[in-house]
All heavy atoms as a GROMACS GRO file, in nm:
protein
  621
    1MET      N    1   1.577  -2.050  13.801
    1MET     CA    2   1.572  -2.089  13.940
    1MET      C    3   1.436  -2.153  13.968
    1MET      O    4   1.335  -2.105  13.921
    1MET     CB    5   1.594  -1.967  14.030
    1MET     CG    6   1.607  -2.003  14.175
    1MET     SD    7   1.640  -1.866  14.288
    1MET     CE    8   1.790  -1.798  14.227
    2SER      N    9   1.438  -2.261  14.041
    2SER     CA   10   1.315  -2.331  14.075
    2SER      C   11   1.262  -2.285  14.210
    2SER      O   12   1.336  -2.231  14.292
    2SER     CB   13   1.338  -2.482  14.083
    2SER     OG   14   1.380  -2.531  13.958
    3THR      N   15   1.137  -2.310  14.232
    3THR     CA   16   1.073  -2.275  14.359
    3THR      C   17   1.043  -2.401  14.436
    3THR      O   18   1.001  -2.502  14.379
    3THR     CB   19   0.941  -2.198  14.334
    3THR    OG1   20   0.971  -2.081  14.260
    3THR    CG2   21   0.872  -2.162  14.462
    4MET      N   22   1.066  -2.395  14.568
    4MET     CA   23   1.034  -2.507  14.656
    4MET      C   24   0.964  -2.450  14.778
    4MET      O   25   1.012  -2.356  14.841
    4MET     CB   26   1.161  -2.581  14.698
    4MET     CG   27   1.132  -2.693  14.794
    4MET     SD   28   1.268  -2.802  14.843
    4MET     CE   29   1.411  -2.702  14.846
    5ASN      N   30   0.852  -2.506  14.811
    5ASN     CA   31   0.778  -2.464  14.930
    5ASN      C   32   0.805  -2.561  15.044
    5ASN      O   33   0.807  -2.682  15.023
    5ASN     CB   34   0.628  -2.460  14.902
    5ASN     CG   35   0.595  -2.356  14.797
    5ASN    OD1   36   0.643  -2.243  14.802
    5ASN    ND2   37   0.513  -2.394  14.700
    6ILE      N   38   0.828  -2.507  15.162
    6ILE     CA   39   0.847  -2.593  15.278
    6ILE      C   40   0.752  -2.548  15.388
    6ILE      O   41   0.715  -2.432  15.397
    6ILE     CB   42   0.993  -2.590  15.330
    6ILE    CG1   43   1.034  -2.448  15.369
    6ILE    CG2   44   1.088  -2.646  15.227
    6ILE    CD1   45   1.165  -2.440  15.443
    7SER      N   46   0.713  -2.644  15.471
    7SER     CA   47   0.627  -2.614  15.584
    7SER      C   48   0.710  -2.621  15.711
    7SER      O   49   0.788  -2.714  15.730
    7SER     CB   50   0.514  -2.717  15.593
    7SER     OG   51   0.434  -2.710  15.477
    8LEU      N   52   0.694  -2.521  15.796
    8LEU     CA   53   0.767  -2.515  15.922
    8LEU      C   54   0.669  -2.496  16.037
    8LEU      O   55   0.571  -2.423  16.024
    8LEU     CB   56   0.865  -2.397  15.923
    8LEU     CG   57   0.976  -2.394  15.820
    8LEU    CD1   58   1.051  -2.262  15.827
    8LEU    CD2   59   1.071  -2.510  15.842
    9PRO      N   60   0.701  -2.557  16.150
    9PRO     CA   61   0.621  -2.526  16.270
    9PRO      C   62   0.641  -2.378  16.304
    9PRO      O   63   0.740  -2.315  16.265
    9PRO     CB   64   0.681  -2.614  16.378
    9PRO     CG   65   0.767  -2.714  16.309
    9PRO     CD   66   0.803  -2.657  16.175
   10ASP      N   67   0.548  -2.322  16.377
   10ASP     CA   68   0.553  -2.180  16.410
   10ASP      C   69   0.684  -2.140  16.478
   10ASP      O   70   0.738  -2.033  16.450
   10ASP     CB   71   0.435  -2.140  16.500
   10ASP     CG   72   0.302  -2.146  16.426
   10ASP    OD1   73   0.302  -2.140  16.301
   10ASP    OD2   74   0.198  -2.156  16.493
   11THR      N   75   0.736  -2.226  16.563
   11THR     CA   76   0.860  -2.192  16.634
   11THR      C   77   0.978  -2.180  16.537
   11THR      O   78   1.060  -2.090  16.550
   11THR     CB   79   0.892  -2.295  16.743
   11THR    OG1   80   0.895  -2.425  16.684
   11THR    CG2   81   0.789  -2.292  16.854
   12LEU      N   82   0.985  -2.270  16.440
   12LEU     CA   83   1.094  -2.263  16.342
   12LEU      C   84   1.075  -2.143  16.249
   12LEU      O   85   1.173  -2.077  16.213
   12LEU     CB   86   1.104  -2.391  16.261
   12LEU     CG   87   1.160  -2.513  16.334
   12LEU    CD1   88   1.165  -2.633  16.241
   12LEU    CD2   89   1.298  -2.484  16.390
   13LYS      N   90   0.954  -2.114  16.210
   13LYS     CA   91   0.926  -1.998  16.125
   13LYS      C   92   0.967  -1.870  16.197
   13LYS      O   93   1.030  -1.781  16.137
   13LYS     CB   94   0.777  -1.994  16.089
   13LYS     CG   95   0.732  -1.870  16.014
   13LYS     CD   96   0.782  -1.867  15.872
   13LYS     CE   97   0.712  -1.761  15.790
   13LYS     NZ   98   0.779  -1.632  15.789
   14ALA      N   99   0.936  -1.862  16.326
   14ALA     CA  100   0.975  -1.744  16.404
   14ALA      C  101   1.126  -1.733  16.411
   14ALA      O  102   1.183  -1.623  16.402
   14ALA     CB  103   0.914  -1.752  16.544
   15PHE      N  104   1.194  -1.846  16.427
   15PHE     CA  105   1.340  -1.846  16.432
   15PHE      C  106   1.397  -1.796  16.299
   15PHE      O  107   1.488  -1.713  16.297
   15PHE     CB  108   1.393  -1.985  16.465
   15PHE     CG  109   1.543  -1.992  16.466
   15PHE    CD1  110   1.615  -1.946  16.575
   15PHE    CD2  111   1.612  -2.041  16.356
   15PHE    CE1  112   1.754  -1.950  16.576
   15PHE    CE2  113   1.751  -2.046  16.356
   15PHE     CZ  114   1.822  -2.000  16.467
   16VAL      N  115   1.346  -1.847  16.189
   16VAL     CA  116   1.394  -1.805  16.057
   16VAL      C  117   1.371  -1.655  16.039
   16VAL      O  118   1.461  -1.582  15.995
   16VAL     CB  119   1.326  -1.885  15.944
   16VAL    CG1  120   1.354  -1.824  15.807
   16VAL    CG2  121   1.370  -2.030  15.949
   17ASP      N  122   1.253  -1.607  16.074
   17ASP     CA  123   1.223  -1.464  16.061
   17ASP      C  124   1.320  -1.381  16.146
   17ASP      O  125   1.367  -1.276  16.102
   17ASP     CB  126   1.079  -1.435  16.103
   17ASP     CG  127   0.977  -1.491  16.004
   17ASP    OD1  128   1.015  -1.520  15.888
   17ASP    OD2  129   0.859  -1.506  16.044
   18GLN      N  130   1.350  -1.428  16.265
   18GLN     CA  131   1.443  -1.358  16.353
   18GLN      C  132   1.583  -1.353  16.290
   18GLN      O  133   1.648  -1.248  16.292
   18GLN     CB  134   1.449  -1.428  16.488
   18GLN     CG  135   1.542  -1.364  16.586
   18GLN     CD  136   1.551  -1.443  16.715
   18GLN    OE1  137   1.541  -1.566  16.715
   18GLN    NE2  138   1.570  -1.374  16.826
   19GLN      N  139   1.628  -1.465  16.233
   19GLN     CA  140   1.759  -1.468  16.169
   19GLN      C  141   1.765  -1.375  16.049
   19GLN      O  142   1.866  -1.307  16.027
   19GLN     CB  143   1.794  -1.612  16.127
   19GLN     CG  144   1.809  -1.708  16.243
   19GLN     CD  145   1.909  -1.660  16.345
   19GLN    OE1  146   2.026  -1.638  16.314
   19GLN    NE2  147   1.864  -1.641  16.468
   20VAL      N  148   1.659  -1.371  15.972
   20VAL     CA  149   1.653  -1.283  15.856
   20VAL      C  150   1.668  -1.138  15.900
   20VAL      O  151   1.746  -1.061  15.844
   20VAL     CB  152   1.521  -1.304  15.776
   20VAL    CG1  153   1.501  -1.194  15.672
   20VAL    CG2  154   1.521  -1.441  15.711
   21ASN      N  155   1.595  -1.101  16.004
   21ASN     CA  156   1.599  -0.962  16.052
   21ASN      C  157   1.732  -0.928  16.118
   21ASN      O  158   1.786  -0.820  16.097
   21ASN     CB  159   1.485  -0.936  16.150
   21ASN     CG  160   1.350  -0.939  16.083
   21ASN    OD1  161   1.337  -0.901  15.967
   21ASN    ND2  162   1.249  -0.986  16.154
   22MET      N  163   1.786  -1.018  16.198
   22MET     CA  164   1.906  -0.988  16.276
   22MET      C  165   2.034  -1.000  16.194
   22MET      O  166   2.133  -0.933  16.225
   22MET     CB  167   1.915  -1.082  16.397
   22MET     CG  168   1.809  -1.055  16.502
   22MET     SD  169   1.815  -1.171  16.641
   22MET     CE  170   1.982  -1.150  16.697
   23ARG      N  171   2.034  -1.084  16.093
   23ARG     CA  172   2.159  -1.112  16.023
   23ARG      C  173   2.165  -1.049  15.884
   23ARG      O  174   2.258  -1.076  15.808
   23ARG     CB  175   2.180  -1.263  16.016
   23ARG     CG  176   2.198  -1.321  16.158
   23ARG     CD  177   2.201  -1.468  16.163
   23ARG     NE  178   2.323  -1.520  16.104
   23ARG     CZ  179   2.344  -1.649  16.083
   23ARG    NH1  180   2.253  -1.738  16.118
   23ARG    NH2  181   2.456  -1.690  16.029
   24GLY      N  182   2.068  -0.968  15.851
   24GLY     CA  183   2.075  -0.890  15.728
   24GLY      C  184   2.035  -0.961  15.600
   24GLY      O  185   2.072  -0.916  15.491
   25TYR      N  186   1.965  -1.072  15.611
   25TYR     CA  187   1.915  -1.137  15.490
   25TYR      C  188   1.794  -1.060  15.439
   25TYR      O  189   1.716  -1.004  15.516
   25TYR     CB  190   1.876  -1.282  15.518
   25TYR     CG  191   1.992  -1.370  15.555
   25TYR    CD1  192   2.019  -1.402  15.688
   25TYR    CD2  193   2.077  -1.421  15.458
   25TYR    CE1  194   2.126  -1.482  15.722
   25TYR    CE2  195   2.185  -1.501  15.490
   25TYR     CZ  196   2.208  -1.531  15.623
   25TYR     OH  197   2.315  -1.610  15.656
   26GLY      N  198   1.775  -1.058  15.308
   26GLY     CA  199   1.661  -0.990  15.250
   26GLY      C  200   1.532  -1.069  15.264
   26GLY      O  201   1.425  -1.012  15.281
   27THR      N  202   1.546  -1.202  15.254
   27THR     CA  203   1.429  -1.289  15.261
   27THR      C  204   1.465  -1.418  15.332
   27THR      O  205   1.583  -1.450  15.349
   27THR     CB  206   1.378  -1.325  15.119
   27THR    OG1  207   1.480  -1.403  15.053
   27THR    CG2  208   1.344  -1.202  15.036
   28SER      N  209   1.363  -1.492  15.368
   28SER     CA  210   1.388  -1.623  15.429
   28SER      C  211   1.452  -1.717  15.327
   28SER      O  212   1.531  -1.804  15.363
   28SER     CB  213   1.258  -1.682  15.484
   28SER     OG  214   1.160  -1.693  15.384
   29SER      N  215   1.424  -1.698  15.200
   29SER     CA  216   1.486  -1.781  15.096
   29SER      C  217   1.638  -1.761  15.094
   29SER      O  218   1.713  -1.858  15.078
   29SER     CB  219   1.428  -1.748  14.958
   29SER     OG  220   1.294  -1.789  14.951
   30GLU      N  221   1.683  -1.639  15.110
   30GLU     CA  222   1.828  -1.613  15.115
   30GLU      C  223   1.891  -1.686  15.232
   30GLU      O  224   2.000  -1.743  15.220
   30GLU     CB  225   1.855  -1.463  15.127
   30GLU     CG  226   1.830  -1.386  15.001
   30GLU     CD  227   1.856  -1.237  15.020
   30GLU    OE1  228   1.924  -1.199  15.118
   30GLU    OE2  229   1.809  -1.159  14.937
   31TYR      N  230   1.823  -1.683  15.346
   31TYR     CA  231   1.874  -1.750  15.466
   31TYR      C  232   1.884  -1.901  15.443
   31TYR      O  233   1.986  -1.963  15.471
   31TYR     CB  234   1.783  -1.719  15.585
   31TYR     CG  235   1.820  -1.790  15.711
   31TYR    CD1  236   1.939  -1.764  15.778
   31TYR    CD2  237   1.735  -1.886  15.766
   31TYR    CE1  238   1.973  -1.830  15.895
   31TYR    CE2  239   1.768  -1.953  15.883
   31TYR     CZ  240   1.887  -1.923  15.947
   31TYR     OH  241   1.920  -1.990  16.062
   32VAL      N  242   1.780  -1.959  15.386
   32VAL     CA  243   1.780  -2.104  15.362
   32VAL      C  244   1.885  -2.141  15.258
   32VAL      O  245   1.957  -2.240  15.274
   32VAL     CB  246   1.639  -2.152  15.319
   32VAL    CG1  247   1.641  -2.296  15.272
   32VAL    CG2  248   1.540  -2.134  15.434
   33ARG      N  249   1.902  -2.061  15.153
   33ARG     CA  250   2.006  -2.088  15.054
   33ARG      C  251   2.144  -2.086  15.119
   33ARG      O  252   2.229  -2.170  15.088
   33ARG     CB  253   1.999  -1.986  14.940
   33ARG     CG  254   1.891  -2.017  14.838
   33ARG     CD  255   1.907  -1.934  14.712
   33ARG     NE  256   1.893  -1.791  14.735
   33ARG     CZ  257   1.776  -1.725  14.729
   33ARG    NH1  258   1.665  -1.791  14.702
   33ARG    NH2  259   1.771  -1.595  14.750
   34GLU      N  260   2.167  -1.991  15.209
   34GLU     CA  261   2.296  -1.984  15.278
   34GLU      C  262   2.319  -2.108  15.364
   34GLU      O  263   2.429  -2.163  15.367
   34GLU     CB  264   2.302  -1.858  15.365
   34GLU     CG  265   2.430  -1.840  15.441
   34GLU     CD  266   2.550  -1.812  15.351
   34GLU    OE1  267   2.532  -1.773  15.234
   34GLU    OE2  268   2.663  -1.829  15.399
   35LEU      N  269   2.216  -2.155  15.432
   35LEU     CA  270   2.229  -2.277  15.512
   35LEU      C  271   2.263  -2.397  15.423
   35LEU      O  272   2.347  -2.480  15.459
   35LEU     CB  273   2.100  -2.305  15.589
   35LEU     CG  274   2.065  -2.209  15.702
   35LEU    CD1  275   1.929  -2.245  15.762
   35LEU    CD2  276   2.172  -2.209  15.809
   36ILE      N  277   2.199  -2.405  15.308
   36ILE     CA  278   2.225  -2.516  15.216
   36ILE      C  279   2.369  -2.509  15.164
   36ILE      O  280   2.439  -2.610  15.158
   36ILE     CB  281   2.123  -2.517  15.101
   36ILE    CG1  282   1.984  -2.551  15.156
   36ILE    CG2  283   2.164  -2.615  14.991
   36ILE    CD1  284   1.871  -2.527  15.057
   37ARG      N  285   2.415  -2.388  15.128
   37ARG     CA  286   2.553  -2.373  15.081
   37ARG      C  287   2.653  -2.415  15.188
   37ARG      O  288   2.752  -2.482  15.160
   37ARG     CB  289   2.580  -2.228  15.039
   37ARG     CG  290   2.518  -2.192  14.907
   37ARG     CD  291   2.561  -2.051  14.865
   37ARG     NE  292   2.474  -2.005  14.760
   37ARG     CZ  293   2.374  -1.917  14.778
   37ARG    NH1  294   2.352  -1.863  14.895
   37ARG    NH2  295   2.298  -1.882  14.676
   38LYS      N  296   2.627  -2.375  15.312
   38LYS     CA  297   2.716  -2.414  15.422
   38LYS      C  298   2.716  -2.565  15.441
   38LYS      O  299   2.821  -2.625  15.466
   38LYS     CB  300   2.676  -2.344  15.551
   38LYS     CG  301   2.711  -2.197  15.552
   38LYS     CD  302   2.671  -2.131  15.682
   38LYS     CE  303   2.709  -1.983  15.679
   38LYS     NZ  304   2.671  -1.916  15.805
   39ASP      N  305   2.601  -2.628  15.427
   39ASP     CA  306   2.593  -2.774  15.438
   39ASP      C  307   2.671  -2.840  15.325
   39ASP      O  308   2.740  -2.940  15.347
   39ASP     CB  309   2.448  -2.819  15.440
   39ASP     CG  310   2.432  -2.963  15.484
   39ASP    OD1  311   2.498  -3.002  15.583
   39ASP    OD2  312   2.353  -3.036  15.421
   40GLN      N  313   2.663  -2.785  15.204
   40GLN     CA  314   2.741  -2.838  15.093
   40GLN      C  315   2.890  -2.827  15.122
   40GLN      O  316   2.966  -2.920  15.094
   40GLN     CB  317   2.707  -2.763  14.963
   40GLN     CG  318   2.572  -2.797  14.906
   40GLN     CD  319   2.540  -2.712  14.784
   40GLN    OE1  320   2.575  -2.594  14.776
   40GLN    NE2  321   2.471  -2.772  14.688
   41ASP      N  322   2.932  -2.712  15.178
   41ASP     CA  323   3.073  -2.695  15.212
   41ASP      C  324   3.117  -2.799  15.315
   41ASP      O  325   3.226  -2.855  15.304
   41ASP     CB  326   3.098  -2.554  15.268
   41ASP     CG  327   3.085  -2.445  15.163
   41ASP    OD1  328   3.088  -2.478  15.042
   41ASP    OD2  329   3.073  -2.327  15.203
   42ILE      N  330   3.034  -2.824  15.413
   42ILE     CA  331   3.065  -2.924  15.517
   42ILE      C  332   3.080  -3.062  15.454
   42ILE      O  333   3.173  -3.137  15.486
   42ILE     CB  334   2.958  -2.923  15.627
   42ILE    CG1  335   2.969  -2.794  15.709
   42ILE    CG2  336   2.971  -3.047  15.717
   42ILE    CD1  337   2.852  -2.771  15.802
   43GLN      N  338   2.991  -3.096  15.363
   43GLN     CA  339   2.998  -3.226  15.297
   43GLN      C  340   3.125  -3.239  15.214
   43GLN      O  341   3.190  -3.344  15.214
   43GLN     CB  342   2.875  -3.251  15.211
   43GLN     CG  343   2.753  -3.284  15.293
   43GLN     CD  344   2.632  -3.318  15.207
   43GLN    OE1  345   2.641  -3.329  15.085
   43GLN    NE2  346   2.518  -3.336  15.270
   44ARG      N  347   3.162  -3.132  15.141
   44ARG     CA  348   3.286  -3.134  15.062
   44ARG      C  349   3.407  -3.150  15.153
   44ARG      O  350   3.499  -3.228  15.123
   44ARG     CB  351   3.299  -3.008  14.978
   44ARG     CG  352   3.220  -3.014  14.848
   44ARG     CD  353   3.259  -2.901  14.753
   44ARG     NE  354   3.217  -2.770  14.801
   44ARG     CZ  355   3.097  -2.716  14.779
   44ARG    NH1  356   3.007  -2.783  14.710
   44ARG    NH2  357   3.067  -2.597  14.825
   45LEU      N  358   3.409  -3.080  15.264
   45LEU     CA  359   3.519  -3.091  15.358
   45LEU      C  360   3.528  -3.232  15.414
   45LEU      O  361   3.636  -3.291  15.423
   45LEU     CB  362   3.505  -2.989  15.471
   45LEU     CG  363   3.609  -2.994  15.581
   45LEU    CD1  364   3.750  -2.975  15.525
   45LEU    CD2  365   3.579  -2.891  15.688
   46ARG      N  366   3.414  -3.289  15.450
   46ARG     CA  367   3.411  -3.426  15.502
   46ARG      C  368   3.467  -3.524  15.400
   46ARG      O  369   3.546  -3.612  15.433
   46ARG     CB  370   3.268  -3.464  15.540
   46ARG     CG  371   3.257  -3.602  15.603
   46ARG     CD  372   3.115  -3.636  15.647
   46ARG     NE  373   3.078  -3.554  15.761
   46ARG     CZ  374   2.972  -3.472  15.766
   46ARG    NH1  375   2.892  -3.462  15.662
   46ARG    NH2  376   2.947  -3.400  15.872
   47GLU      N  377   3.428  -3.507  15.273
   47GLU     CA  378   3.479  -3.595  15.166
   47GLU      C  379   3.631  -3.581  15.152
   47GLU      O  380   3.701  -3.681  15.137
   47GLU     CB  381   3.410  -3.563  15.034
   47GLU     CG  382   3.265  -3.605  15.029
   47GLU     CD  383   3.191  -3.551  14.907
   47GLU    OE1  384   3.256  -3.489  14.819
   47GLU    OE2  385   3.068  -3.570  14.900
   48MET      N  386   3.681  -3.456  15.157
   48MET     CA  387   3.825  -3.436  15.145
   48MET      C  388   3.899  -3.498  15.263
   48MET      O  389   4.006  -3.558  15.246
   48MET     CB  390   3.858  -3.287  15.135
   48MET     CG  391   3.819  -3.227  15.001
   48MET     SD  392   3.880  -3.057  14.976
   48MET     CE  393   3.786  -2.967  15.097
   49LEU      N  394   3.843  -3.484  15.383
   49LEU     CA  395   3.907  -3.544  15.501
   49LEU      C  396   3.910  -3.696  15.490
   49LEU      O  397   4.011  -3.759  15.523
   49LEU     CB  398   3.834  -3.501  15.628
   49LEU     CG  399   3.853  -3.355  15.669
   49LEU    CD1  400   3.758  -3.319  15.782
   49LEU    CD2  401   3.997  -3.328  15.709
   50LEU      N  402   3.799  -3.755  15.444
   50LEU     CA  403   3.796  -3.900  15.429
   50LEU      C  404   3.892  -3.946  15.320
   50LEU      O  405   3.959  -4.049  15.335
   50LEU     CB  406   3.653  -3.948  15.399
   50LEU     CG  407   3.556  -3.936  15.517
   50LEU    CD1  408   3.414  -3.968  15.472
   50LEU    CD2  409   3.598  -4.027  15.631
   51ASP      N  410   3.901  -3.870  15.210
   51ASP     CA  411   3.998  -3.903  15.105
   51ASP      C  412   4.139  -3.897  15.160
   51ASP      O  413   4.222  -3.985  15.133
   51ASP     CB  414   3.985  -3.807  14.987
   51ASP     CG  415   3.861  -3.832  14.903
   51ASP    OD1  416   3.798  -3.939  14.919
   51ASP    OD2  417   3.827  -3.744  14.821
   52GLY      N  418   4.168  -3.793  15.237
   52GLY     CA  419   4.300  -3.780  15.296
   52GLY      C  420   4.331  -3.891  15.394
   52GLY      O  421   4.442  -3.945  15.396
   53ALA      N  422   4.231  -3.928  15.474
   53ALA     CA  423   4.252  -4.034  15.573
   53ALA      C  424   4.275  -4.168  15.503
   53ALA      O  425   4.347  -4.254  15.556
   53ALA     CB  426   4.131  -4.044  15.666
   54GLY      N  427   4.218  -4.185  15.385
   54GLY     CA  428   4.234  -4.310  15.312
   54GLY      C  429   4.355  -4.314  15.222
   54GLY      O  430   4.385  -4.417  15.163
   55SER      N  431   4.427  -4.204  15.212
   55SER     CA  432   4.543  -4.201  15.122
   55SER      C  433   4.666  -4.257  15.193
   55SER      O  434   4.669  -4.273  15.314
   55SER     CB  435   4.570  -4.058  15.075
   55SER     OG  436   4.607  -3.976  15.183
   56ALA      N  437   4.767  -4.281  15.113
   56ALA     CA  438   4.891  -4.337  15.168
   56ALA      C  439   4.958  -4.236  15.260
   56ALA      O  440   4.950  -4.116  15.238
   56ALA     CB  441   4.986  -4.372  15.053
   57THR      N  442   5.024  -4.287  15.362
   57THR     CA  443   5.095  -4.198  15.453
   57THR      C  444   5.219  -4.142  15.386
   57THR      O  445   5.277  -4.204  15.297
   57THR     CB  446   5.135  -4.272  15.582
   57THR    OG1  447   5.211  -4.388  15.548
   57THR    CG2  448   5.014  -4.315  15.662
   58THR      N  449   5.257  -4.024  15.428
   58THR     CA  450   5.374  -3.956  15.372
   58THR      C  451   5.468  -3.919  15.486
   58THR      O  452   5.441  -3.946  15.603
   58THR     CB  453   5.332  -3.829  15.297
   58THR    OG1  454   5.270  -3.740  15.390
   58THR    CG2  455   5.236  -3.859  15.184
   59ALA      N  456   5.574  -3.853  15.450
   59ALA     CA  457   5.667  -3.804  15.551
   59ALA      C  458   5.595  -3.700  15.638
   59ALA      O  459   5.503  -3.633  15.592
   59ALA     CB  460   5.788  -3.742  15.483
   60PRO      N  461   5.638  -3.685  15.762
   60PRO     CA  462   5.574  -3.587  15.850
   60PRO      C  463   5.589  -3.445  15.794
   60PRO      O  464   5.692  -3.411  15.736
   60PRO     CB  465   5.651  -3.600  15.982
   60PRO     CG  466   5.731  -3.724  15.972
   60PRO     CD  467   5.744  -3.760  15.828
   61VAL      N  468   5.487  -3.367  15.811
   61VAL     CA  469   5.491  -3.228  15.771
   61VAL      C  470   5.528  -3.148  15.896
   61VAL      O  471   5.444  -3.112  15.976
   61VAL     CB  472   5.356  -3.182  15.712
   61VAL    CG1  473   5.361  -3.036  15.671
   61VAL    CG2  474   5.318  -3.269  15.592
   62ASP      N  475   5.657  -3.125  15.911
   62ASP     CA  476   5.708  -3.058  16.029
   62ASP      C  477   5.802  -2.945  15.986
   62ASP      O  478   5.806  -2.908  15.868
   62ASP     CB  479   5.780  -3.157  16.121
   62ASP     CG  480   5.890  -3.234  16.049
   62ASP    OD1  481   5.927  -3.196  15.936
   62ASP    OD2  482   5.940  -3.333  16.106
   63ASP      N  483   5.877  -2.890  16.081
   63ASP     CA  484   5.968  -2.780  16.047
   63ASP      C  485   6.068  -2.820  15.939
   63ASP      O  486   6.100  -2.741  15.850
   63ASP     CB  487   6.043  -2.735  16.172
   63ASP     CG  488   5.954  -2.661  16.271
   63ASP    OD1  489   5.846  -2.612  16.230
   63ASP    OD2  490   5.991  -2.654  16.390
   64GLY      N  491   6.118  -2.942  15.945
   64GLY     CA  492   6.213  -2.989  15.845
   64GLY      C  493   6.153  -2.992  15.706
   64GLY      O  494   6.218  -2.958  15.607
   65TYR      N  495   6.028  -3.033  15.696
   65TYR     CA  496   5.958  -3.038  15.568
   65TYR      C  497   5.950  -2.898  15.507
   65TYR      O  498   5.983  -2.877  15.390
   65TYR     CB  499   5.820  -3.097  15.587
   65TYR     CG  500   5.732  -3.090  15.465
   65TYR    CD1  501   5.745  -3.181  15.362
   65TYR    CD2  502   5.636  -2.990  15.452
   65TYR    CE1  503   5.665  -3.175  15.249
   65TYR    CE2  504   5.556  -2.981  15.339
   65TYR     CZ  505   5.570  -3.074  15.238
   65TYR     OH  506   5.492  -3.066  15.128
   66PHE      N  507   5.907  -2.802  15.588
   66PHE     CA  508   5.892  -2.666  15.536
   66PHE      C  509   6.028  -2.603  15.505
   66PHE      O  510   6.041  -2.526  15.410
   66PHE     CB  511   5.812  -2.579  15.633
   66PHE     CG  512   5.666  -2.614  15.633
   66PHE    CD1  513   5.609  -2.682  15.739
   66PHE    CD2  514   5.585  -2.582  15.525
   66PHE    CE1  515   5.475  -2.716  15.738
   66PHE    CE2  516   5.451  -2.615  15.523
   66PHE     CZ  517   5.396  -2.683  15.629
   67GLN      N  518   6.130  -2.636  15.582
   67GLN     CA  519   6.264  -2.585  15.552
   67GLN      C  520   6.313  -2.640  15.419
   67GLN      O  521   6.373  -2.568  15.340
   67GLN     CB  522   6.363  -2.620  15.663
   67GLN     CG  523   6.500  -2.558  15.644
   67GLN     CD  524   6.494  -2.405  15.634
   67GLN    OE1  525   6.435  -2.340  15.720
   67GLN    NE2  526   6.553  -2.349  15.530
   68SER      N  527   6.284  -2.768  15.391
   68SER     CA  528   6.326  -2.824  15.262
   68SER      C  529   6.254  -2.757  15.146
   68SER      O  530   6.312  -2.736  15.040
   68SER     CB  531   6.304  -2.976  15.259
   68SER     OG  532   6.167  -3.008  15.253
   69LEU      N  533   6.128  -2.720  15.166
   69LEU     CA  534   6.056  -2.645  15.062
   69LEU      C  535   6.120  -2.509  15.039
   69LEU      O  536   6.140  -2.466  14.924
   69LEU     CB  537   5.908  -2.627  15.100
   69LEU     CG  538   5.819  -2.750  15.094
   69LEU    CD1  539   5.679  -2.714  15.140
   69LEU    CD2  540   5.815  -2.809  14.954
   70ARG      N  541   6.153  -2.439  15.148
   70ARG     CA  542   6.218  -2.309  15.135
   70ARG      C  543   6.352  -2.323  15.063
   70ARG      O  544   6.387  -2.242  14.976
   70ARG     CB  545   6.237  -2.245  15.273
   70ARG     CG  546   6.110  -2.186  15.330
   70ARG     CD  547   6.139  -2.104  15.455
   70ARG     NE  548   6.174  -2.185  15.570
   70ARG     CZ  549   6.087  -2.242  15.654
   70ARG    NH1  550   5.958  -2.225  15.636
   70ARG    NH2  551   6.129  -2.314  15.754
   71ASP      N  552   6.427  -2.426  15.098
   71ASP     CA  553   6.558  -2.449  15.034
   71ASP      C  554   6.542  -2.473  14.884
   71ASP      O  555   6.617  -2.420  14.803
   71ASP     CB  556   6.631  -2.567  15.099
   71ASP     CG  557   6.671  -2.540  15.243
   71ASP    OD1  558   6.671  -2.421  15.284
   71ASP    OD2  559   6.700  -2.639  15.314
   72ARG      N  560   6.442  -2.554  14.846
   72ARG     CA  561   6.419  -2.581  14.704
   72ARG      C  562   6.381  -2.454  14.628
   72ARG      O  563   6.428  -2.430  14.517
   72ARG     CB  564   6.310  -2.687  14.687
   72ARG     CG  565   6.361  -2.826  14.723
   72ARG     CD  566   6.257  -2.935  14.724
   72ARG     NE  567   6.153  -2.925  14.624
   72ARG     CZ  568   6.035  -2.987  14.634
   72ARG    NH1  569   6.009  -3.063  14.739
   72ARG    NH2  570   5.944  -2.976  14.540
   73VAL      N  571   6.298  -2.371  14.688
   73VAL     CA  572   6.258  -2.247  14.622
   73VAL      C  573   6.378  -2.155  14.608
   73VAL      O  574   6.398  -2.093  14.504
   73VAL     CB  575   6.144  -2.178  14.701
   73VAL    CG1  576   6.119  -2.036  14.651
   73VAL    CG2  577   6.016  -2.261  14.692
   74THR      N  578   6.457  -2.147  14.713
   74THR     CA  579   6.576  -2.061  14.709
   74THR      C  580   6.672  -2.107  14.600
   74THR      O  581   6.727  -2.025  14.527
   74THR     CB  582   6.647  -2.064  14.847
   74THR    OG1  583   6.554  -2.017  14.946
   74THR    CG2  584   6.768  -1.973  14.846
   75GLN      N  585   6.691  -2.238  14.586
   75GLN     CA  586   6.779  -2.290  14.483
   75GLN      C  587   6.727  -2.258  14.344
   75GLN      O  588   6.804  -2.224  14.254
   75GLN     CB  589   6.796  -2.442  14.498
   75GLN     CG  590   6.877  -2.483  14.617
   75GLN     CD  591   6.877  -2.634  14.636
   75GLN    OE1  592   6.809  -2.707  14.564
   75GLN    NE2  593   6.955  -2.680  14.733
   76ARG      N  594   6.596  -2.267  14.324
   76ARG     CA  595   6.540  -2.242  14.191
   76ARG      C  596   6.542  -2.095  14.154
   76ARG      O  597   6.556  -2.061  14.037
   76ARG     CB  598   6.397  -2.294  14.184
   76ARG     CG  599   6.389  -2.444  14.178
   76ARG     CD  600   6.248  -2.491  14.160
   76ARG     NE  601   6.243  -2.637  14.162
   76ARG     CZ  602   6.133  -2.705  14.162
   76ARG    NH1  603   6.016  -2.646  14.160
   76ARG    NH2  604   6.137  -2.837  14.164
   77THR      N  605   6.526  -2.009  14.253
   77THR     CA  606   6.522  -1.866  14.222
   77THR      C  607   6.659  -1.801  14.229
   77THR      O  608   6.676  -1.687  14.187
   77THR     CB  609   6.427  -1.791  14.319
   77THR    OG1  610   6.475  -1.807  14.453
   77THR    CG2  611   6.285  -1.841  14.306
   78GLY      N  612   6.758  -1.875  14.282
   78GLY     CA  613   6.893  -1.822  14.289
   78GLY      C  614   6.911  -1.716  14.395
   78GLY      O  615   7.004  -1.637  14.389
   79SER      N  616   6.819  -1.709  14.490
   79SER     CA  617   6.829  -1.608  14.596
   79SER      C  618   6.922  -1.650  14.704
   79SER      O  619   6.936  -1.758  14.743
   79SER     CB  620   6.691  -1.582  14.656
   79SER     OG  621   6.603  -1.537  14.557
   0.00000   0.00000   0.00000
């Protein structure tokens, strides 16, 4: 694991310290790592949404769609 030092204004440092104490983080590093992970998740979600928006349109996903899936599963399982 690498080390990175950051400088924060006093108000931001106080906010981080407050979050660490109130939200059960052991250190400010844990809090910052969690923020970075959440940002990574947001970026991945954004990429998936853009990929989906750029893909070809399909049939509507409505009650009929889900009923056809249930019918196919029922046929395959013989239930």
